[in-house]
C-alpha positions in Angstrom: 164.7 126.4 40.1 163.8 122.5 40.7 164.4 121.0 44.2 167.2 118.3 44.8 165.7 115.7 47.3 168.1 115.3 50.4 169.3 112.0 50.8 168.6 110.6 54.4 171.3 109.4 56.2 171.8 106.2 57.1 173.6 103.5 59.8 174.3 100.3 59.9 174.1 98.3 63.5 177.7 97.4 64.2 176.6 94.0 66.1 173.8 92.5 64.0 174.4 95.0 60.5 170.4 96.0 61.0 170.4 99.4 58.4 168.6 102.5 60.1 167.7 106.0 58.3 168.8 108.6 60.8 166.9 110.6 62.9 166.2 114.4 61.8 167.8 117.1 64.3 166.7 120.5 63.4 168.8 123.7 64.3 168.2 127.0 64.0 168.3 128.9 60.7 166.3 125.9 59.0 169.1 123.4 58.8 169.3 120.1 60.1 171.6 116.9 60.4 171.1 113.4 61.0 171.8 111.2 64.3 171.7 107.4 64.7 169.5 105.6 66.8 170.4 105.4 70.3 169.7 101.4 70.6 169.2 99.1 67.7 165.8 97.5 68.0 166.8 94.1 66.9 170.0 93.3 69.0 169.9 96.5 71.7 173.5 97.4 70.5 174.5 101.1 70.6 177.2 101.2 68.4 176.4 102.1 64.5 178.5 103.1 61.5 177.8 104.6 58.5 177.8 102.7 55.5 180.5 104.0 54.0 182.6 103.0 57.3 181.4 99.6 57.6 183.0 97.5 55.3 186.2 99.1 57.3 184.8 98.4 60.9 186.6 95.9 62.8 185.3 94.8 66.1 
């Protein structure tokens, strides 16, 4: 059986639009989820949206 590579979840800073790879958070049983950074390293904002929601994000 072949392995299907996992896609890293991305997040867009709502203020300056920098894109970040989500941080993997490992859970019991071997599963994991991704979380956005706590703050943008460019503008220090703490608000992030997923790329699929970014086009619809309104301030």
